[in-house]
N, C-alpha and C positions, 0 to 999 in steps of 0.2 A: 523373199518375200515376207519371210519371219520378223515379226517386230523385234526393234534394238531391245525393248523388253525383258525378249525371252534370253539374250546373249549369254548371261552369266548361267543360265541353266542346261543351255546348248555347247556351254565351252567341253573342252575334252578333260577327261578325267586325269588326264596327266599336267593339269595345270593346279591341280591339287598338291601343297605342299607335300613333299617326300613320295610322290608317286610318279618314276620315272618311267620308260620305254617300257623297260623289262617288267615290271608291275602294272604296265598298261596292259601288257598280252595278256597278262593271268586276269585281269577283271575281264577284258573284253571276251575270255572262256565262261566265265562265271557268270558273265550278266547276258550271254547267249546273241553277242553283236558280232556283225560280218566284218563290220568298219571298227574304227576307231569309238571307244565308249563316252558317252558325255553323261555331265551331272545329273542330268534328268533321269538316265538310265541305271545310276547307283540310287537315286531318291525313289524309282519305284521297285526297286530291290527290297519287298519285305519282311520284316522276322518273319519267320514263323513258330515261334514259341519264345519262353522267357524264362531266366530262371531268377527267384523271390531268393533275393540276398538280407531280405529284413528279418528272418531269425536268428537270433543270436543268443543262443542258450548255451548256459555254464556246461560245461564237458559232462558232468553228471547225467545232465538232462537231452544228451545228442540222442536225437532219433536216428537210427541206422538209416542208410541206404536215401538220406535225404539231403539235400543242399543245405548247409548252414554258414554260418559266417560266426567264428569262434575267436575268442581274445586270450592267446596264451603265451607262457613265458617260455622264451628258449633254453631249456638246460642244458644240453650236450648231442654232441654229434657222433654219429657211428660209421666214418667212411665207408666205403668200398677198399679194400684189401689190395694192394697193387698187383695189376697183373688180373684181377678178377670182375672183369667188367661187368657181368651179368650179376654180381651182387649188387644189392639198392644200398644207397646211401641213407641213411634214416637218421633221422633228427627227431631228438625226444623234447618233448615239450609238456606244460601241464599249465592248471590253473589250480584253484582254493580245494576244487572236488574230485580233478580226477586228472587220466593222463591221455596223451593224443600223440600216436608217432608218426611222424610224417614222410614218406616213403619216395622217393626218387631214384629211377633207372637210370644210369649211362648218363648221368648230368655232372657237371665240372666239379669240383671241391672248391675251389678257390670261390667261384660262384656264390653255391649254397651258403659257405661259411659266411661270405659278404650278406647275401641276403638274409639271413638268420644269424646272428651277430649272440655268443653266448649272452645270458643273463637281459637281453632285451626284450621286450614285450612285442607280439607282433600281432595281426588280426589275420585270419586265411579263412579260407572259403571255398568249399567242394564239397564232395560227397563223403560222411566219414562211415566206413564199416567197421564188424569186429571182424577181427583175424587173428588166431589163435588167443582166443581170449581178452586180447587187447584191442582198443581204439581206433585204427589205423585212417591215414586220409593220403592217398597216391596221387601224387602229381596236382595240389591243390591248384583249380581256378584265379583264387589270388591271394597276392602274399603283399599286405601294404602295412605302413606305421600309422598312426596317430591321424598324420596330418592326409596321408594316401586315404584312409577312411573315412572323412569328410567328402572325398571326391569320387569316392566308390558308387556306382548307381544303385538304390535299393533294389529297382528290378532289371534286369539286363537281360537287353531283346537277345535271342539267338537267330544269327542269319543262316541259309546256305552259304555253304566256303567251298573253296577249291583249291587242290593242292599249294602250297605256297602264300595263301592268302590266310590269316589268321583272325580270330574274333576281335582281338585290339586295333588290328589295321582296319577293320571295316569300321568299326566303331568311333575312329579317329577321322574316319576318310568323310563319313556321315555327319559329323559336325560340323566340319569344314563344308560340307555340301549343304547343309539346310541353313547354315549362316548365308548361303548367296540367292536364296529364295527370294524374289522381287516382289513388291507389294503389289498383286492383284484385281482385277476387279471382280467382284461377286457377279457369277452369271445364275445365279437360280434366284428366284423370284422369293421376295420373306415369306411368302405362305409355304414354299415349298421345303426352305429350310426347320421353319416351324414342326410342320406334319411328322416329317423324319425324324428331327434332333440333331441335322448336319451340322458341325463346327465348319469355320471357314477352311479353304481349304489349305492355306501353309498350317493353318492349325492341326486338322488333321493329320497331316504329313511327321508335323512334330509329334503328336501326340503316338502315334504308331511305331516312331522311332525311338522314340525317349520315353516309355511308357511309368505314369504313376501308378498304374495299378495294375493288376496281373490279365484283366480282360481287357486294356487296352487295345493289344493287338488281336482280339479275336477277330474271325472274319465278321462277326456280327456286332461287332462295336460300331458304335457311332462316327469313328474318326476311319475306320474301314472301310465302312459302308456308304460314307461322303466320296472316297477316292473310286471305289469300285464304280458307282452310280456316275459320277462324272465319265468315268472311261467307256460305263455303256451309252450313256447321252451323246458322247464326241462318234460313238460308233453309228447310233441310230442317224442322228444327223447328216454326217456324211453319206450314211445310206438311202436317206430322204434325197439330199441334193444328187446323188448320182440318178435315183429314179426319175426325180424331176427333171432332170437335163436330158435323160433318154428318152422320157416322155417328147420332150421339146424336139429332139435331133428329128429333123426331116426325115420320115419313111415311105414306103410304097406300099398300096393295096396289091398283095399279091395272090388271093386265093382265086383258085380256078372254079368250073362248072359242075366238078364231083365226078366227070367219068372214069378217071382213072381209081378214082379212091373205091368207087363200085366194083370196077372188075376186080381190085387186089382183094375188096372184102368178100366177093363172089366165088375167090380162088380158096381162100382159106377154108382148112378143113373144120373150125369150130366158130362159133359166133364170138363176136367181141363182148367183152366182159362192161357190167357199167360203167364201171372206173375207165375204160380204155374209152368208151363212149362218150363221156363227160371230157376228157382230157381232149379228146380229137374237136369235141365241139368248141372248148374254147381256144385252142391252137389256131384252128380257122378262122372265128372272129377275130381274134388277134391278126392274121395274116389278111383281112379284108381290111383292117384299118389303115389312114394314112401315120400312123406312129409306128415307131421299131417295136418287136416283140423283142421282149427279154422274160423268158420261160424257165423256171425248172420243172422236172419230168423225174419225181421220182417214185421207185417201185420196187416191190421185194424181190427177191429173186423168182426168175419165173414169171413175173407180172404180165410181162408182154408187152417191154418198152421199146423193143425195136420194131415190133409190128406198128405201133404209133408214132415212130418215127418215120417209117417209110410212108405211112397215109398221109404227117403232114409235108413228106417230100414232093409226095404226088400233087397236094393241092398247088405248089407254087410250080411243078411242072407241066400241071394243066393250063398255067396263066404264062406256059411259053418262058417260064425261068429255068435255071438249074439248082441243085441242093448238094450240098458235102455232109458227111458224116466221119467226124473223125473217133478215131478209139484211142488208147494208151499205148496199146502193144498190138502187136504184128497177127497174133494168135488170133486176139477178142478180133481185131479189123476183118480177119478172113472169116472167122465165125460169124457175123452179119453180113459179108458178102454173101457168105454160104446160106443164110436162112433169109434175107432177102431175094436172092437172082430168081427162085423159081418164079415166086409173088411178081416180081419185075418183068419179067418174060410175060406172066399172063394179063400183065395191064399196058403189053408194049412197051415200057418205060427202057431204054438204054442206059447200062450201069455199069461202071468200071471200077477197078481197086487198085491205087498206089499207096505203094510200100516202100522203106527201102530196098527191097528185092528186086523191085522191077526197075530195070536198069538199060543202059544203050538205047535200043532200037525201040524195043517194047516201050521203054519210058517215052521216049521222043512220041510214037504214034500215040499213046494217051496224050499227051498233054496237047499236039497238034489238035486231035480229037474235040479235047476239052475247049480249047479256044475258038474251036469252029463252033461250038454249041451242039455238037453230036454225041454228046453225052449228057444225060440228065440229070445223073446220080454219080458221084463220087465217094466211094467208101476207103479209107486208109488209113494212114497213123500222122503223125504232126508232120510226114512226108507232106501232106496238102496243102499246108501253106508256107513252104518256100517260095521263094522268090519267082522261080521260073513256072511256078505254076499258075496259069491264067487262064479265069473262067470269061467265056464269053457275056453271061447274065448271072451271077450266083443271087441269090435272092434270100434262102435259109443254108443256115451254118448250125448243123446238129454236133455237138461234143459230148462223146459218151465219155461216162465214169468222170465226171466234170471237174472232181477236186483233185485229181492226179495231174492237170493241166494247168501250169500258173495264169493270171488274168492276161498277162503280156501275149500268151501261143492263142488264147480266145479271141482275143483282138485283132491279133493277126489274121485268122480266118475271116474274122468280120469285115473286116479292111480288103476282102480279096474282090468284092463287088460294092455297088451303090445301095446305101441304107438295108446292110443285109440283115434280117430278121433272125435272132439267136435263138436257138433251146437246147439248154444243158440237159444231160440226163444222169441220176446215177442208180445203182441198183445195190447201194450200200442207203436205204432209209436213215435221213437223218432228221435227230431227235427236233421237236418243235424249238427247244430254245436253241439251239444253232441256226435251223432254218432262219428266224428272227433276226439272230447276230450277224450271220453271213450273205444270206442270198435276200435282206431284204430290199434291196433295187430289185427285183424278180417277183414276177407272178409265179405263183407253185399252183401244180396241178400232181395227184397222188393218185397212184394205181396200187388199191387195197385188196382188190381180189385176186387170186390166182384163176389161169383159164381153166377152163372147163377141163375135167381128165388128169389132172395134178394130183398125183398119189401123196397121202402122208407118209413120213418117214419115222420109221421107229430108233429113237437115237439111243445109244447105251454107253453106258461108259466101265471100262476096263482096267484093271492094271495090267502093266507091261507084264508081269511073272507068268501071264496066262498068256503070253502069246503063240505058246505052241497050238491051244484051244483055238485061237482066231486062224491061225493059218491053216488047220483043220478044217475048219468052217470055212474058211475060201474057198478050199477043194471043192466042198461038197457044192457050193454055190457054182463054180467052175463045171464039174459033174453035169449041174441042171442047163448049163447052157447059158448061166446070166454071165453080165460083165461087170468088173469090179477095178475101183479106183485104189491107188493105197498110197497115203500122201503121208512124203516124209519131210521135215522143216530145212535139211542143209543137202548141198550137192554132193560134200566129201567131208569127212572128218577133219576137224580143227585141232590143234592143241588145247586150246581152251574150251571146244565145247566135246560132251558126251552124247552130243543125238544123233539118233541113228542116221545115217546117212543114206540117201537114196540110192546110191549106186552099190552100197553095199548091201542094202535091201534086195534091189532087183538082182544083185545076183547070187542072193540065196533062194529067192523064191522062183528064179531061172532053174535053179540046180531040182528044185521040186518040182516045178511047174513046166519046165521046158519052155518050148517055141510060144506057148500060150501067154507068158508074160512079156512086156515090152517097159521100156524107160523114156521119158519125158521131162527135160530138168531147161531151167532158163537158160545156162551155159552153152545149149547144142545151137547149131544152125540154124534159122529160120526154116530153110525147106526140108532139115530133118525134124526138127516136131513136126510141122505138119505133115510129115509120110508118117509119122509115129501114130500120131491121131487118128489121120488115113486110115492106117490097120486096125485101129483100136473100134472107130465107127462103122466099120463094115464088119467087123467081127474077124477078121482075119487073127487078131489075137484078141483075149479075154482078159488080162490081167495089166492093167498101164499102173505103173510104180511110179511116182512123179513128186516132184516139186510144187511150190503153191502157182507156177505157170497155169493151172486149170482152174485159178481161183473164182474167175469171171468168164463167162458167156459161152464157156464149153458148153456143146448142146449133143447129148449123146443117147435119146430116150431108152437105148435099152440098157442101159448100166442102173444098175439096182442095190450096188454093195459100195460103202465107201468107208475104207479104214483109215484114220487120223491119226499118225503115230505122233507121242510126244506132244497129245491134243494142250495139254496143259500151257505149252509154251507159244501158243497161239492165241490172236485178241478174239473178242467174240463175236466181232464183225467177220472177219476173216472165216472162223469156223464155222458161221452161218452160210457166207458166200460157197465154202468148198462142199457144204451137205448141199448145194442147193443144186449140186451136177445130178443129183440123183433125185427119183421121184417123178423123172420126166415123162417116164410112160406108163406103162397099163401094170407091171408087174410091182409086187409087192417092194418097197426100199426099207435098207435097214443101212445106218452109221455108226461107226464103232467109234469111240474116241478112247484109245490107248493114252494112260497116262502110267507116271513113274509117281510111287508114292514114296514120301509122304506128301501130300498137296499143301501148299499153301492156302490161306483164307480166300484170296482174291482169285487162286485157279480152281478153288472149290466152288465157291460161286458162279464162276463161268460155266463149268461142267453142269451146275444143277439147274443154269438156266436153259441152256441147250438141250437137256433132257425135257424140260416142263413145256416148251414152246417152240414155234416155228414161226410166229409173227416175227418179220425182222423189223418193225415198227417198234416193238416193243423190246425186240432184243440190243435195237438201237439205243434205246432211253438207259437200260441198263448195262450198256459198254460204255455211255457217258459216266455213270455214278462210277464204276470200276477205273475207266481210264483216265478221264478228263477229255475237254474237247481239242485239246492239241493234237491227242494220238488217234482220237474218231475220225476225224477228218483229214489226218495226214498235211495240217495246217504248215506244220514245219517247211515241209517239200513244195507247197504250192504256191507259195507267197501270199496266202491267206494272213490277216491280222490276227495272230494267236492275244488273247488279252494277257496284261503282265499282273495285273490288282485284280479283277472280277472273275470268280470263277462259277461256273453253272450251277456247282453243289451247294454254295453259300448264298449267291447272288442271284440265282437265275430268278428269281420271284421280283427284281429289281428292271428286268429285262422289259416285261412290257408296258411298266411305268415309265421306263425313259422310252419308250417306242411313242408311247401315246405322248408325251411329251414334248418330242420332238416331232410330230405330226402337227401338233397344237403351234409349236413355234414356228414352224416353216408356213402351216396358213396363216396366219399374223404376218409374219415378215419373213417372204419368201426370200428375199436377196440378204438376210441379215445385217442389214441397214441401219436398225432402229437404235437406241441405247443400247437395249441388253441384247440385240442382235452383234452388236459388237462386241460384248462382252463373249458372246459363246463364241465368236470366233476366235478370240483368243483360248477358247475351251479345244478349241479345232486345234490351234497351232500345238498347244500343248501335250495332246495325244499324238502329235504328227498323221492328222487327217485333214494338210495342205491341200490336195487334190480335190478335196471339195471344195474351198476356198477357191481355187483355182477354176474351177468351173462355175461359179458363181459370177466371180468376176468377170469372164468369158463371155458370159449372158446365156 
C-alpha cells in the first residue's frame, strides 16, 4: 500500500554500501528492530549530544578536560618495549608554545608510525589533560592532515552506539541515508510552520544529523521540534481515525433495567464513591447506545475498579447477554473472582473462572455451560480468548491491567461476540500525556477517591544496615497479631546480582519466626501459590515472603505491614502498587522501604516521592519524568507504539496542540481526500500508521 515514493526510505539498511548481513544484525540491535532495520529507522536514530571541534587553541592555551583540536608537529615515538603490552606507546608532539604527549594503549606500532610520521604536521582532536605535569591526550578521537581537517565537521553529533558499531560507521551510514530522502510534500499549513518556526521535514532531519550550531540537536531546537511534532500529529491522526471507525462500527444497545445492579449495591458493605457512580453512569449510558463502547477505566490502588466492572457486567446481564473479565495473571484472576463471587451470588448472577489450571472434564463443563448461556460472567486469564471458548452472546469484554495485553489479544476477546463493547481498566494511573498519546481512541473514566475506610499508610525509608532492627519490629507486629508482607526482587541469587533472594530471606525469617512465615513466588505452581495466599488471608500464616507476584489485586485487609527489600531497584509505580496491598483494613499500616546506600539521584527521588504522597496520579506523573513513557506503560512488551523522536519531557506541550490539529483536520476532511489530506496520508505512511489509512479506505 505504501506509495513508491517511500521505497528508498523503507529499503533495508543492508542496501547501503559497506553494511552487510553481520553489520545489519548489529544495527537491528542498535535500532531496536525485531526485523531487518530500514533507512528510516536509521534516520530516526537521533544524536543525543554533540562535540564542538571549533576550539583550536595553541598548546599553551589548552583548557584541561575539554575537547580541543590542536595543530602539532610529530617529534618522536616511544613505543612499548617488546613483551610489555600494558606499557603505552607515547608520541611526543609540539607547537611553538608547548608540548603534547599522545598516549595509545595496545596499539600496533607500525599503524601509529604511519599515522604520525616524524617531522609531519597533524591535527588531533580529543580531551586533553595534565598528567605528571605534562599535557596529554589519550587515544585522540580524530587524527587528520591538512586535507582531512577541511573535511572534519566543526560540530560532530554523538549517537547512542552498540558494541561493534563505531561513531565513524554511523556518520558514514547517516550521510548515505540523508542523500536518499525523497522530495516530500509539506503536510503542515504555512501558518503552523510560521508560528513554530519549523523548517521543512527533510531540512529538519539534515539539521539534526549535521548540526551547524551546538543547539541544533537540542530537543528544543526548531528542527527537533518539527520532527517530534510530525510524530505526535501522525499518532493523533491515527487515533482520531480509529476512534471515528469504532464509532461507525455497528453496535448494540445492551443496558438492562438496573435490577441486578441494585442488588449488588445493596450487598456492598460501603456506599459507592462519587467517582464510581460517575464512571458507572458513563458506562451504562455507553452500553445503551447503538455505537460500540471503547472506554478506559483508570483508578488508583484500591479505588474500586473491580466493583465498577461487576456493575457494568450486571447491566449487560440484565439485558440477557454475557460478560467476560480478563486479567493478566492467574493470581489476579482468582483475586477478582473471590471479590466478585459473593456479590454475584447476592444478585443471582452465574459466574465461573477459566485459567490454565482448569483442565479436562472441569474445563469442558465450563465451556459447555458458557456456550449454552448458563454462565453470565466469565472471569479468567488469556485462556478466555482461546479458539474453543465460545459464548452464547458476549456483549461486554473487560480487560484488566490493559497495558499488559497486546492490541491483538484485546481484539481476540472482542471478536468472541457480535458488536462487543470494550471496557479496559488499569490500576496503574496513567499520566495525562500518555492517556492522550496511547488511549486517544477511548473515552476515559477516572476513579480519584478511595472507598470509605481505607487507611493512610505511614511510609518510611531505612538503610539495609538496620535490617536487624526491622526484623525485630516485624516480630513485635506478629506478636500483636498483625500480618506482614516481605517483598524481595528475585527468587534466587544469580552470579550477576547481589539482591536478597526471596528463598534465602524466607529461610532466615522461618528460622526466626517458625511456621508463621510462608513463601510465594512466580516460579511456584499456580495451586501452590493459591494455597500460600489462602493460608495468609485466613491468618494460618502471618508473614508472607514474596516476589512481586503480589503486586496487583491481592486483597488481605488484615495485612498492615509491608517491607520492601532493595526498594531502590523498583520503579515508582511498582512500589506504589506493592504499598497498595496494605491500608485496606481498619488497622494502622506501615510500609518500610529498605535500601542499600549510597543511593543514586533517581532512586533517591523515587523514595522521596513515596514518602511524600499516596496519590497514584501524582506518582504516575513523577514516574514519567524519571523513567520515560516506554517503561511507565510497558509499551515495549504490549505492542504499543513507543515514540522514536518525541519525548514527553521535552515535547509534552506539543501533544495537546497536535491533538487539536488532528481534530480540526478530521472535522474538515474525515477521509483525508483533499490536497492537504493526501499530504497527511504521506505523514501517516512515514511514521508507519498504515492501519489508519486502511480504515479510511475500507470506509
